[in-house]
mmCIF file of the N, C-alpha and C atoms, coordinates in Angstrom:
data_MODEL
# 
_entry.id   MODEL 
# 
loop_
_atom_site.group_PDB 
_atom_site.id 
_atom_site.type_symbol 
_atom_site.label_atom_id 
_atom_site.label_alt_id 
_atom_site.label_comp_id 
_atom_site.label_asym_id 
_atom_site.label_entity_id 
_atom_site.label_seq_id 
_atom_site.pdbx_PDB_ins_code 
_atom_site.Cartn_x 
_atom_site.Cartn_y 
_atom_site.Cartn_z 
_atom_site.occupancy 
_atom_site.B_iso_or_equiv 
_atom_site.pdbx_formal_charge 
_atom_site.auth_seq_id 
_atom_site.auth_comp_id 
_atom_site.auth_asym_id 
_atom_site.auth_atom_id 
_atom_site.pdbx_PDB_model_num 
ATOM 1   N N  . MET A 1 1  ? 1.311   -118.914 114.438 1.00 0.00 ? 1  MET A N  1 
ATOM 2   C CA . MET A 1 1  ? 0.964   -118.224 113.216 1.00 0.00 ? 1  MET A CA 1 
ATOM 3   C C  . MET A 1 1  ? -0.531  -118.399 112.949 1.00 0.00 ? 1  MET A C  1 
ATOM 4   N N  . SER A 1 2  ? -1.197  -117.347 112.621 1.00 0.00 ? 2  SER A N  1 
ATOM 5   C CA . SER A 1 2  ? -2.643  -117.378 112.406 1.00 0.00 ? 2  SER A CA 1 
ATOM 6   C C  . SER A 1 2  ? -2.982  -117.686 110.958 1.00 0.00 ? 2  SER A C  1 
ATOM 7   N N  . ASN A 1 3  ? -3.984  -118.512 110.747 1.00 0.00 ? 3  ASN A N  1 
ATOM 8   C CA . ASN A 1 3  ? -4.440  -118.793 109.387 1.00 0.00 ? 3  ASN A CA 1 
ATOM 9   C C  . ASN A 1 3  ? -4.981  -117.560 108.703 1.00 0.00 ? 3  ASN A C  1 
ATOM 10  N N  . ALA A 1 4  ? -5.553  -116.647 109.462 1.00 0.00 ? 4  ALA A N  1 
ATOM 11  C CA . ALA A 1 4  ? -6.098  -115.423 108.870 1.00 0.00 ? 4  ALA A CA 1 
ATOM 12  C C  . ALA A 1 4  ? -5.001  -114.635 108.171 1.00 0.00 ? 4  ALA A C  1 
ATOM 13  N N  . GLY A 1 5  ? -3.802  -114.643 108.712 1.00 0.00 ? 5  GLY A N  1 
ATOM 14  C CA . GLY A 1 5  ? -2.698  -113.926 108.094 1.00 0.00 ? 5  GLY A CA 1 
ATOM 15  C C  . GLY A 1 5  ? -2.202  -114.598 106.832 1.00 0.00 ? 5  GLY A C  1 
ATOM 16  N N  . LEU A 1 6  ? -2.428  -115.901 106.704 1.00 0.00 ? 6  LEU A N  1 
ATOM 17  C CA . LEU A 1 6  ? -1.950  -116.630 105.542 1.00 0.00 ? 6  LEU A CA 1 
ATOM 18  C C  . LEU A 1 6  ? -2.787  -116.367 104.297 1.00 0.00 ? 6  LEU A C  1 
ATOM 19  N N  . ASP A 1 7  ? -4.085  -116.267 104.457 1.00 0.00 ? 7  ASP A N  1 
ATOM 20  C CA . ASP A 1 7  ? -4.930  -116.116 103.269 1.00 0.00 ? 7  ASP A CA 1 
ATOM 21  C C  . ASP A 1 7  ? -5.713  -114.809 103.232 1.00 0.00 ? 7  ASP A C  1 
ATOM 22  N N  . ASN A 1 8  ? -5.473  -113.917 104.185 1.00 0.00 ? 8  ASN A N  1 
ATOM 23  C CA . ASN A 1 8  ? -6.126  -112.606 104.238 1.00 0.00 ? 8  ASN A CA 1 
ATOM 24  C C  . ASN A 1 8  ? -7.645  -112.674 104.375 1.00 0.00 ? 8  ASN A C  1 
ATOM 25  N N  . ARG A 1 9  ? -8.175  -113.816 104.752 1.00 0.00 ? 9  ARG A N  1 
ATOM 26  C CA . ARG A 1 9  ? -9.622  -113.949 104.844 1.00 0.00 ? 9  ARG A CA 1 
ATOM 27  C C  . ARG A 1 9  ? -10.221 -112.972 105.850 1.00 0.00 ? 9  ARG A C  1 
ATOM 28  N N  . GLN A 1 10 ? -9.634  -112.848 107.036 1.00 0.00 ? 10 GLN A N  1 
ATOM 29  C CA . GLN A 1 10 ? -10.161 -111.919 108.036 1.00 0.00 ? 10 GLN A CA 1 
ATOM 30  C C  . GLN A 1 10 ? -10.085 -110.492 107.519 1.00 0.00 ? 10 GLN A C  1 
ATOM 31  N N  . ARG A 1 11 ? -8.970  -110.128 106.915 1.00 0.00 ? 11 ARG A N  1 
ATOM 32  C CA . ARG A 1 11 ? -8.802  -108.772 106.402 1.00 0.00 ? 11 ARG A CA 1 
ATOM 33  C C  . ARG A 1 11 ? -9.848  -108.487 105.328 1.00 0.00 ? 11 ARG A C  1 
ATOM 34  N N  . ASN A 1 12 ? -10.091 -109.426 104.438 1.00 0.00 ? 12 ASN A N  1 
ATOM 35  C CA . ASN A 1 12 ? -11.097 -109.231 103.394 1.00 0.00 ? 12 ASN A CA 1 
ATOM 36  C C  . ASN A 1 12 ? -12.483 -109.069 104.003 1.00 0.00 ? 12 ASN A C  1 
ATOM 37  N N  . GLN A 1 13 ? -12.801 -109.880 104.993 1.00 0.00 ? 13 GLN A N  1 
ATOM 38  C CA . GLN A 1 13 ? -14.094 -109.787 105.664 1.00 0.00 ? 13 GLN A CA 1 
ATOM 39  C C  . GLN A 1 13 ? -14.239 -108.440 106.362 1.00 0.00 ? 13 GLN A C  1 
ATOM 40  N N  . ASP A 1 14 ? -13.188 -107.973 107.016 1.00 0.00 ? 14 ASP A N  1 
ATOM 41  C CA . ASP A 1 14 ? -13.239 -106.679 107.682 1.00 0.00 ? 14 ASP A CA 1 
ATOM 42  C C  . ASP A 1 14 ? -13.493 -105.569 106.667 1.00 0.00 ? 14 ASP A C  1 
ATOM 43  N N  . GLY A 1 15 ? -12.873 -105.674 105.499 1.00 0.00 ? 15 GLY A N  1 
ATOM 44  C CA . GLY A 1 15 ? -13.092 -104.687 104.447 1.00 0.00 ? 15 GLY A CA 1 
ATOM 45  C C  . GLY A 1 15 ? -14.526 -104.683 103.969 1.00 0.00 ? 15 GLY A C  1 
ATOM 46  N N  . GLU A 1 16 ? -15.129 -105.855 103.859 1.00 0.00 ? 16 GLU A N  1 
ATOM 47  C CA . GLU A 1 16 ? -16.528 -105.961 103.452 1.00 0.00 ? 16 GLU A CA 1 
ATOM 48  C C  . GLU A 1 16 ? -17.447 -105.348 104.499 1.00 0.00 ? 16 GLU A C  1 
ATOM 49  N N  . ILE A 1 17 ? -17.163 -105.625 105.757 1.00 0.00 ? 17 ILE A N  1 
ATOM 50  C CA . ILE A 1 17 ? -17.966 -105.059 106.849 1.00 0.00 ? 17 ILE A CA 1 
ATOM 51  C C  . ILE A 1 17 ? -17.848 -103.539 106.814 1.00 0.00 ? 17 ILE A C  1 
ATOM 52  N N  . ASN A 1 18 ? -16.641 -103.033 106.689 1.00 0.00 ? 18 ASN A N  1 
ATOM 53  C CA . ASN A 1 18 ? -16.412 -101.603 106.677 1.00 0.00 ? 18 ASN A CA 1 
ATOM 54  C C  . ASN A 1 18 ? -17.103 -100.946 105.481 1.00 0.00 ? 18 ASN A C  1 
ATOM 55  N N  . HIS A 1 19 ? -17.033 -101.579 104.332 1.00 0.00 ? 19 HIS A N  1 
ATOM 56  C CA . HIS A 1 19 ? -17.665 -101.038 103.129 1.00 0.00 ? 19 HIS A CA 1 
ATOM 57  C C  . HIS A 1 19 ? -19.188 -100.988 103.274 1.00 0.00 ? 19 HIS A C  1 
ATOM 58  N N  . LYS A 1 20 ? -19.758 -102.051 103.787 1.00 0.00 ? 20 LYS A N  1 
ATOM 59  C CA . LYS A 1 20 ? -21.217 -102.146 103.880 1.00 0.00 ? 20 LYS A CA 1 
ATOM 60  C C  . LYS A 1 20 ? -21.786 -101.392 105.081 1.00 0.00 ? 20 LYS A C  1 
ATOM 61  N N  . HIS A 1 21 ? -21.071 -101.363 106.205 1.00 0.00 ? 21 HIS A N  1 
ATOM 62  C CA . HIS A 1 21 ? -21.605 -100.793 107.447 1.00 0.00 ? 21 HIS A CA 1 
ATOM 63  C C  . HIS A 1 21 ? -20.745 -99.676  108.023 1.00 0.00 ? 21 HIS A C  1 
ATOM 64  N N  . GLY A 1 22 ? -19.823 -99.155  107.244 1.00 0.00 ? 22 GLY A N  1 
ATOM 65  C CA . GLY A 1 22 ? -18.893 -98.136  107.725 1.00 0.00 ? 22 GLY A CA 1 
ATOM 66  C C  . GLY A 1 22 ? -19.553 -96.880  108.262 1.00 0.00 ? 22 GLY A C  1 
ATOM 67  N N  . ALA A 1 23 ? -20.723 -96.522  107.749 1.00 0.00 ? 23 ALA A N  1 
ATOM 68  C CA . ALA A 1 23 ? -21.415 -95.310  108.192 1.00 0.00 ? 23 ALA A CA 1 
ATOM 69  C C  . ALA A 1 23 ? -22.200 -95.519  109.490 1.00 0.00 ? 23 ALA A C  1 
ATOM 70  N N  . THR A 1 24 ? -22.296 -96.747  109.955 1.00 0.00 ? 24 THR A N  1 
ATOM 71  C CA . THR A 1 24 ? -23.036 -97.039  111.183 1.00 0.00 ? 24 THR A CA 1 
ATOM 72  C C  . THR A 1 24 ? -22.324 -96.396  112.369 1.00 0.00 ? 24 THR A C  1 
ATOM 73  N N  . LEU A 1 25 ? -23.087 -95.722  113.201 1.00 0.00 ? 25 LEU A N  1 
ATOM 74  C CA . LEU A 1 25 ? -22.518 -95.042  114.358 1.00 0.00 ? 25 LEU A CA 1 
ATOM 75  C C  . LEU A 1 25 ? -22.186 -96.028  115.476 1.00 0.00 ? 25 LEU A C  1 
ATOM 76  N N  . ILE A 1 26 ? -21.123 -95.730  116.199 1.00 0.00 ? 26 ILE A N  1 
ATOM 77  C CA . ILE A 1 26 ? -20.717 -96.558  117.333 1.00 0.00 ? 26 ILE A CA 1 
ATOM 78  C C  . ILE A 1 26 ? -21.841 -96.623  118.367 1.00 0.00 ? 26 ILE A C  1 
ATOM 79  N N  . GLY A 1 27 ? -22.559 -95.540  118.543 1.00 0.00 ? 27 GLY A N  1 
ATOM 80  C CA . GLY A 1 27 ? -23.694 -95.531  119.469 1.00 0.00 ? 27 GLY A CA 1 
ATOM 81  C C  . GLY A 1 27 ? -24.739 -96.572  119.102 1.00 0.00 ? 27 GLY A C  1 
ATOM 82  N N  . THR A 1 28 ? -24.984 -96.756  117.817 1.00 0.00 ? 28 THR A N  1 
ATOM 83  C CA . THR A 1 28 ? -25.932 -97.780  117.358 1.00 0.00 ? 28 THR A CA 1 
ATOM 84  C C  . THR A 1 28 ? -25.394 -99.172  117.665 1.00 0.00 ? 28 THR A C  1 
ATOM 85  N N  . LEU A 1 29 ? -24.113 -99.376  117.412 1.00 0.00 ? 29 LEU A N  1 
ATOM 86  C CA . LEU A 1 29 ? -23.517 -100.689 117.676 1.00 0.00 ? 29 LEU A CA 1 
ATOM 87  C C  . LEU A 1 29 ? -23.483 -100.999 119.165 1.00 0.00 ? 29 LEU A C  1 
ATOM 88  N N  . ARG A 1 30 ? -23.398 -99.974  119.997 1.00 0.00 ? 30 ARG A N  1 
ATOM 89  C CA . ARG A 1 30 ? -23.437 -100.198 121.450 1.00 0.00 ? 30 ARG A CA 1 
ATOM 90  C C  . ARG A 1 30 ? -24.822 -100.643 121.900 1.00 0.00 ? 30 ARG A C  1 
ATOM 91  N N  . LYS A 1 31 ? -25.864 -100.283 121.177 1.00 0.00 ? 31 LYS A N  1 
ATOM 92  C CA . LYS A 1 31 ? -27.205 -100.791 121.497 1.00 0.00 ? 31 LYS A CA 1 
ATOM 93  C C  . LYS A 1 31 ? -27.260 -102.291 121.275 1.00 0.00 ? 31 LYS A C  1 
ATOM 94  N N  . ILE A 1 32 ? -26.458 -102.779 120.360 1.00 0.00 ? 32 ILE A N  1 
ATOM 95  C CA . ILE A 1 32 ? -26.429 -104.204 120.030 1.00 0.00 ? 32 ILE A CA 1 
ATOM 96  C C  . ILE A 1 32 ? -25.470 -104.959 120.944 1.00 0.00 ? 32 ILE A C  1 
ATOM 97  N N  . TYR A 1 33 ? -24.259 -104.451 121.081 1.00 0.00 ? 33 TYR A N  1 
ATOM 98  C CA . TYR A 1 33 ? -23.185 -105.191 121.746 1.00 0.00 ? 33 TYR A CA 1 
ATOM 99  C C  . TYR A 1 33 ? -22.858 -104.724 123.154 1.00 0.00 ? 33 TYR A C  1 
ATOM 100 N N  . GLY A 1 34 ? -23.468 -103.649 123.603 1.00 0.00 ? 34 GLY A N  1 
ATOM 101 C CA . GLY A 1 34 ? -23.216 -103.157 124.949 1.00 0.00 ? 34 GLY A CA 1 
ATOM 102 C C  . GLY A 1 34 ? -22.276 -101.966 124.959 1.00 0.00 ? 34 GLY A C  1 
ATOM 103 N N  . GLN A 1 35 ? -22.199 -101.314 126.103 1.00 0.00 ? 35 GLN A N  1 
ATOM 104 C CA . GLN A 1 35 ? -21.443 -100.070 126.235 1.00 0.00 ? 35 GLN A CA 1 
ATOM 105 C C  . GLN A 1 35 ? -19.932 -100.261 126.088 1.00 0.00 ? 35 GLN A C  1 
ATOM 106 N N  . GLY A 1 36 ? -19.453 -101.468 126.206 1.00 0.00 ? 36 GLY A N  1 
ATOM 107 C CA . GLY A 1 36 ? -18.025 -101.722 126.063 1.00 0.00 ? 36 GLY A CA 1 
ATOM 108 C C  . GLY A 1 36 ? -17.553 -101.798 124.624 1.00 0.00 ? 36 GLY A C  1 
ATOM 109 N N  . PHE A 1 37 ? -18.496 -101.795 123.682 1.00 0.00 ? 37 PHE A N  1 
ATOM 110 C CA . PHE A 1 37 ? -18.119 -101.881 122.270 1.00 0.00 ? 37 PHE A CA 1 
ATOM 111 C C  . PHE A 1 37 ? -17.360 -100.618 121.868 1.00 0.00 ? 37 PHE A C  1 
ATOM 112 N N  . ALA A 1 38 ? -16.203 -100.775 121.256 1.00 0.00 ? 38 ALA A N  1 
ATOM 113 C CA . ALA A 1 38 ? -15.360 -99.655  120.814 1.00 0.00 ? 38 ALA A CA 1 
ATOM 114 C C  . ALA A 1 38 ? -15.130 -98.664  121.956 1.00 0.00 ? 38 ALA A C  1 
ATOM 115 N N  . ALA A 1 39 ? -14.781 -99.215  123.105 1.00 0.00 ? 39 ALA A N  1 
ATOM 116 C CA . ALA A 1 39 ? -14.543 -98.389  124.293 1.00 0.00 ? 39 ALA A CA 1 
ATOM 117 C C  . ALA A 1 39 ? -13.511 -97.307  123.997 1.00 0.00 ? 39 ALA A C  1 
ATOM 118 N N  . GLY A 1 40 ? -13.789 -96.126  124.505 1.00 0.00 ? 40 GLY A N  1 
ATOM 119 C CA . GLY A 1 40 ? -12.883 -95.009  124.323 1.00 0.00 ? 40 GLY A CA 1 
ATOM 120 C C  . GLY A 1 40 ? -13.215 -94.126  123.140 1.00 0.00 ? 40 GLY A C  1 
ATOM 121 N N  . TYR A 1 41 ? -14.174 -94.541  122.326 1.00 0.00 ? 41 TYR A N  1 
ATOM 122 C CA . TYR A 1 41 ? -14.575 -93.745  121.167 1.00 0.00 ? 41 TYR A CA 1 
ATOM 123 C C  . TYR A 1 41 ? -15.961 -93.159  121.410 1.00 0.00 ? 41 TYR A C  1 
ATOM 124 N N  . PRO A 1 42 ? -16.196 -91.935  120.956 1.00 0.00 ? 42 PRO A N  1 
ATOM 125 C CA . PRO A 1 42 ? -17.506 -91.324  121.169 1.00 0.00 ? 42 PRO A CA 1 
ATOM 126 C C  . PRO A 1 42 ? -18.591 -92.046  120.369 1.00 0.00 ? 42 PRO A C  1 
ATOM 127 N N  . PRO A 1 43 ? -19.819 -92.019  120.867 1.00 0.00 ? 43 PRO A N  1 
ATOM 128 C CA . PRO A 1 43 ? -20.914 -92.706  120.182 1.00 0.00 ? 43 PRO A CA 1 
ATOM 129 C C  . PRO A 1 43 ? -21.225 -92.110  118.811 1.00 0.00 ? 43 PRO A C  1 
ATOM 130 N N  . THR A 1 44 ? -20.750 -90.902  118.549 1.00 0.00 ? 44 THR A N  1 
ATOM 131 C CA . THR A 1 44 ? -21.000 -90.263  117.252 1.00 0.00 ? 44 THR A CA 1 
ATOM 132 C C  . THR A 1 44 ? -19.956 -90.631  116.201 1.00 0.00 ? 44 THR A C  1 
ATOM 133 N N  . SER A 1 45 ? -18.940 -91.404  116.574 1.00 0.00 ? 45 SER A N  1 
ATOM 134 C CA . SER A 1 45 ? -17.953 -91.885  115.597 1.00 0.00 ? 45 SER A CA 1 
ATOM 135 C C  . SER A 1 45 ? -18.598 -92.936  114.720 1.00 0.00 ? 45 SER A C  1 
ATOM 136 N N  . SER A 1 46 ? -18.172 -93.001  113.480 1.00 0.00 ? 46 SER A N  1 
ATOM 137 C CA . SER A 1 46 ? -18.678 -94.042  112.593 1.00 0.00 ? 46 SER A CA 1 
ATOM 138 C C  . SER A 1 46 ? -17.776 -95.266  112.687 1.00 0.00 ? 46 SER A C  1 
ATOM 139 N N  . LEU A 1 47 ? -18.321 -96.401  112.309 1.00 0.00 ? 47 LEU A N  1 
ATOM 140 C CA . LEU A 1 47 ? -17.551 -97.638  112.336 1.00 0.00 ? 47 LEU A CA 1 
ATOM 141 C C  . LEU A 1 47 ? -16.301 -97.504  111.478 1.00 0.00 ? 47 LEU A C  1 
ATOM 142 N N  . SER A 1 48 ? -16.408 -96.851  110.324 1.00 0.00 ? 48 SER A N  1 
ATOM 143 C CA . SER A 1 48 ? -15.242 -96.709  109.453 1.00 0.00 ? 48 SER A CA 1 
ATOM 144 C C  . SER A 1 48 ? -14.128 -95.898  110.117 1.00 0.00 ? 48 SER A C  1 
ATOM 145 N N  . ASP A 1 49 ? -14.489 -94.976  111.015 1.00 0.00 ? 49 ASP A N  1 
ATOM 146 C CA . ASP A 1 49 ? -13.485 -94.174  111.717 1.00 0.00 ? 49 ASP A CA 1 
ATOM 147 C C  . ASP A 1 49 ? -12.679 -94.996  112.717 1.00 0.00 ? 49 ASP A C  1 
ATOM 148 N N  . VAL A 1 50 ? -13.268 -96.030  113.274 1.00 0.00 ? 50 VAL A N  1 
ATOM 149 C CA . VAL A 1 50 ? -12.603 -96.774  114.352 1.00 0.00 ? 50 VAL A CA 1 
ATOM 150 C C  . VAL A 1 50 ? -12.311 -98.231  114.012 1.00 0.00 ? 50 VAL A C  1 
ATOM 151 N N  . MET A 1 51 ? -12.723 -98.692  112.853 1.00 0.00 ? 51 MET A N  1 
ATOM 152 C CA . MET A 1 51 ? -12.607 -100.112 112.492 1.00 0.00 ? 51 MET A CA 1 
ATOM 153 C C  . MET A 1 51 ? -11.185 -100.656 112.694 1.00 0.00 ? 51 MET A C  1 
ATOM 154 N N  . LEU A 1 52 ? -10.189 -99.923  112.264 1.00 0.00 ? 52 LEU A N  1 
ATOM 155 C CA . LEU A 1 52 ? -8.807  -100.405 112.375 1.00 0.00 ? 52 LEU A CA 1 
ATOM 156 C C  . LEU A 1 52 ? -8.283  -100.418 113.799 1.00 0.00 ? 52 LEU A C  1 
ATOM 157 N N  . HIS A 1 53 ? -9.008  -99.771  114.717 1.00 0.00 ? 53 HIS A N  1 
ATOM 158 C CA . HIS A 1 53 ? -8.542  -99.653  116.099 1.00 0.00 ? 53 HIS A CA 1 
ATOM 159 C C  . HIS A 1 53 ? -9.354  -100.492 117.085 1.00 0.00 ? 53 HIS A C  1 
ATOM 160 N N  . LEU A 1 54 ? -10.325 -101.243 116.590 1.00 0.00 ? 54 LEU A N  1 
ATOM 161 C CA . LEU A 1 54 ? -11.169 -102.048 117.485 1.00 0.00 ? 54 LEU A CA 1 
ATOM 162 C C  . LEU A 1 54 ? -10.358 -103.152 118.135 1.00 0.00 ? 54 LEU A C  1 
ATOM 163 N N  . ASN A 1 55 ? -10.688 -103.424 119.394 1.00 0.00 ? 55 ASN A N  1 
ATOM 164 C CA . ASN A 1 55 ? -10.030 -104.558 120.048 1.00 0.00 ? 55 ASN A CA 1 
ATOM 165 C C  . ASN A 1 55 ? -10.624 -105.857 119.516 1.00 0.00 ? 55 ASN A C  1 
ATOM 166 N N  . GLU A 1 56 ? -9.995  -106.952 119.834 1.00 0.00 ? 56 GLU A N  1 
ATOM 167 C CA . GLU A 1 56 ? -10.400 -108.246 119.270 1.00 0.00 ? 56 GLU A CA 1 
ATOM 168 C C  . GLU A 1 56 ? -11.814 -108.648 119.690 1.00 0.00 ? 56 GLU A C  1 
ATOM 169 N N  . THR A 1 57 ? -12.232 -108.256 120.893 1.00 0.00 ? 57 THR A N  1 
ATOM 170 C CA . THR A 1 57 ? -13.582 -108.591 121.348 1.00 0.00 ? 57 THR A CA 1 
ATOM 171 C C  . THR A 1 57 ? -14.626 -107.904 120.482 1.00 0.00 ? 57 THR A C  1 
ATOM 172 N N  . SER A 1 58 ? -14.497 -106.598 120.307 1.00 0.00 ? 58 SER A N  1 
ATOM 173 C CA . SER A 1 58 ? -15.465 -105.855 119.501 1.00 0.00 ? 58 SER A CA 1 
ATOM 174 C C  . SER A 1 58 ? -15.440 -106.319 118.049 1.00 0.00 ? 58 SER A C  1 
ATOM 175 N N  . LEU A 1 59 ? -14.238 -106.486 117.506 1.00 0.00 ? 59 LEU A N  1 
ATOM 176 C CA . LEU A 1 59 ? -14.103 -106.921 116.123 1.00 0.00 ? 59 LEU A CA 1 
ATOM 177 C C  . LEU A 1 59 ? -14.659 -108.331 115.937 1.00 0.00 ? 59 LEU A C  1 
ATOM 178 N N  . GLY A 1 60 ? -14.424 -109.185 116.908 1.00 0.00 ? 60 GLY A N  1 
ATOM 179 C CA . GLY A 1 60 ? -14.943 -110.557 116.837 1.00 0.00 ? 60 GLY A CA 1 
ATOM 180 C C  . GLY A 1 60 ? -16.460 -110.604 116.821 1.00 0.00 ? 60 GLY A C  1 
ATOM 181 N N  . GLN A 1 61 ? -17.093 -109.734 117.586 1.00 0.00 ? 61 GLN A N  1 
ATOM 182 C CA . GLN A 1 61 ? -18.551 -109.687 117.595 1.00 0.00 ? 61 GLN A CA 1 
ATOM 183 C C  . GLN A 1 61 ? -19.082 -109.296 116.217 1.00 0.00 ? 61 GLN A C  1 
ATOM 184 N N  . LEU A 1 62 ? -18.473 -108.299 115.623 1.00 0.00 ? 62 LEU A N  1 
ATOM 185 C CA . LEU A 1 62 ? -18.888 -107.869 114.280 1.00 0.00 ? 62 LEU A CA 1 
ATOM 186 C C  . LEU A 1 62 ? -18.680 -108.975 113.256 1.00 0.00 ? 62 LEU A C  1 
ATOM 187 N N  . ARG A 1 63 ? -17.510 -109.587 113.288 1.00 0.00 ? 63 ARG A N  1 
ATOM 188 C CA . ARG A 1 63 ? -17.202 -110.656 112.328 1.00 0.00 ? 63 ARG A CA 1 
ATOM 189 C C  . ARG A 1 63 ? -18.191 -111.801 112.437 1.00 0.00 ? 63 ARG A C  1 
ATOM 190 N N  . ARG A 1 64 ? -18.497 -112.193 113.663 1.00 0.00 ? 64 ARG A N  1 
ATOM 191 C CA . ARG A 1 64 ? -19.417 -113.316 113.878 1.00 0.00 ? 64 ARG A CA 1 
ATOM 192 C C  . ARG A 1 64 ? -20.792 -113.013 113.286 1.00 0.00 ? 64 ARG A C  1 
ATOM 193 N N  . ASP A 1 65 ? -21.329 -111.841 113.610 1.00 0.00 ? 65 ASP A N  1 
ATOM 194 C CA . ASP A 1 65 ? -22.662 -111.504 113.121 1.00 0.00 ? 65 ASP A CA 1 
ATOM 195 C C  . ASP A 1 65 ? -22.683 -111.273 111.618 1.00 0.00 ? 65 ASP A C  1 
ATOM 196 N N  . TYR A 1 66 ? -21.607 -110.728 111.071 1.00 0.00 ? 66 TYR A N  1 
ATOM 197 C CA . TYR A 1 66 ? -21.527 -110.531 109.631 1.00 0.00 ? 66 TYR A CA 1 
ATOM 198 C C  . TYR A 1 66 ? -21.482 -111.882 108.926 1.00 0.00 ? 66 TYR A C  1 
ATOM 199 N N  . LYS A 1 67 ? -20.654 -112.774 109.433 1.00 0.00 ? 67 LYS A N  1 
ATOM 200 C CA . LYS A 1 67 ? -20.484 -114.101 108.826 1.00 0.00 ? 67 LYS A CA 1 
ATOM 201 C C  . LYS A 1 67 ? -21.784 -114.904 108.838 1.00 0.00 ? 67 LYS A C  1 
ATOM 202 N N  . THR A 1 68 ? -22.555 -114.771 109.919 1.00 0.00 ? 68 THR A N  1 
ATOM 203 C CA . THR A 1 68 ? -23.806 -115.529 110.025 1.00 0.00 ? 68 THR A CA 1 
ATOM 204 C C  . THR A 1 68 ? -24.982 -114.823 109.351 1.00 0.00 ? 68 THR A C  1 
ATOM 205 N N  . GLY A 1 69 ? -24.751 -113.592 108.858 1.00 0.00 ? 69 GLY A N  1 
ATOM 206 C CA . GLY A 1 69 ? -25.816 -112.860 108.178 1.00 0.00 ? 69 GLY A CA 1 
ATOM 207 C C  . GLY A 1 69 ? -26.760 -112.114 109.107 1.00 0.00 ? 69 GLY A C  1 
ATOM 208 N N  . HIS A 1 70 ? -26.406 -111.980 110.374 1.00 0.00 ? 70 HIS A N  1 
ATOM 209 C CA . HIS A 1 70 ? -27.286 -111.337 111.341 1.00 0.00 ? 70 HIS A CA 1 
ATOM 210 C C  . HIS A 1 70 ? -27.019 -109.843 111.536 1.00 0.00 ? 70 HIS A C  1 
ATOM 211 N N  . LEU A 1 71 ? -25.897 -109.341 111.048 1.00 0.00 ? 71 LEU A N  1 
ATOM 212 C CA . LEU A 1 71 ? -25.520 -107.961 111.329 1.00 0.00 ? 71 LEU A CA 1 
ATOM 213 C C  . LEU A 1 71 ? -26.524 -106.963 110.754 1.00 0.00 ? 71 LEU A C  1 
ATOM 214 N N  . ASP A 1 72 ? -26.953 -107.150 109.534 1.00 0.00 ? 72 ASP A N  1 
ATOM 215 C CA . ASP A 1 72 ? -27.930 -106.238 108.918 1.00 0.00 ? 72 ASP A CA 1 
ATOM 216 C C  . ASP A 1 72 ? -29.196 -106.137 109.782 1.00 0.00 ? 72 ASP A C  1 
ATOM 217 N N  . HIS A 1 73 ? -29.714 -107.266 110.156 1.00 0.00 ? 73 HIS A N  1 
ATOM 218 C CA . HIS A 1 73 ? -30.954 -107.313 110.952 1.00 0.00 ? 73 HIS A CA 1 
ATOM 219 C C  . HIS A 1 73 ? -30.762 -106.618 112.307 1.00 0.00 ? 73 HIS A C  1 
ATOM 220 N N  . LYS A 1 74 ? -29.636 -106.887 112.953 1.00 0.00 ? 74 LYS A N  1 
ATOM 221 C CA . LYS A 1 74 ? -29.394 -106.299 114.274 1.00 0.00 ? 74 LYS A CA 1 
ATOM 222 C C  . LYS A 1 74 ? -29.268 -104.777 114.183 1.00 0.00 ? 74 LYS A C  1 
ATOM 223 N N  . ILE A 1 75 ? -28.603 -104.284 113.145 1.00 0.00 ? 75 ILE A N  1 
ATOM 224 C CA . ILE A 1 75 ? -28.471 -102.829 112.977 1.00 0.00 ? 75 ILE A CA 1 
ATOM 225 C C  . ILE A 1 75 ? -29.825 -102.212 112.699 1.00 0.00 ? 75 ILE A C  1 
ATOM 226 N N  . THR A 1 76 ? -30.603 -102.815 111.819 1.00 0.00 ? 76 THR A N  1 
ATOM 227 C CA . THR A 1 76 ? -31.946 -102.306 111.513 1.00 0.00 ? 76 THR A CA 1 
ATOM 228 C C  . THR A 1 76 ? -32.799 -102.251 112.754 1.00 0.00 ? 76 THR A C  1 
ATOM 229 N N  . LYS A 1 77 ? -32.771 -103.298 113.547 1.00 0.00 ? 77 LYS A N  1 
ATOM 230 C CA . LYS A 1 77 ? -33.554 -103.355 114.785 1.00 0.00 ? 77 LYS A CA 1 
ATOM 231 C C  . LYS A 1 77 ? -33.095 -102.283 115.771 1.00 0.00 ? 77 LYS A C  1 
ATOM 232 N N  . ALA A 1 78 ? -31.810 -102.047 115.880 1.00 0.00 ? 78 ALA A N  1 
ATOM 233 C CA . ALA A 1 78 ? -31.274 -101.059 116.811 1.00 0.00 ? 78 ALA A CA 1 
ATOM 234 C C  . ALA A 1 78 ? -31.651 -99.634  116.398 1.00 0.00 ? 78 ALA A C  1 
ATOM 235 N N  . LEU A 1 79 ? -31.842 -99.415  115.117 1.00 0.00 ? 79 LEU A N  1 
ATOM 236 C CA . LEU A 1 79 ? -32.193 -98.089  114.616 1.00 0.00 ? 79 LEU A CA 1 
ATOM 237 C C  . LEU A 1 79 ? -33.682 -97.777  114.811 1.00 0.00 ? 79 LEU A C  1 
ATOM 238 N N  . ASN A 1 80 ? -34.480 -98.786  115.029 1.00 0.00 ? 80 ASN A N  1 
ATOM 239 C CA . ASN A 1 80 ? -35.931 -98.580  115.193 1.00 0.00 ? 80 ASN A CA 1 
ATOM 240 C C  . ASN A 1 80 ? -36.356 -98.518  116.633 1.00 0.00 ? 80 ASN A C  1 
# 
């Protein structure tokens, strides 16, 4: 049994990520995390379109960077 399921912490964090970065394109996130990020989805899809379907690897990368406060910076850098 996962602790995340007991207190909804992961689900709440995912909702925050989706709310704050949902408009970010998968193509932009692939500049950060590599071509395997959200595999099977076009680069023009937004994060909010695929968030519920991400595999654990892609979702874990987002969660880690969001939790450490690095996601904003990485997205900004990828856009420039």
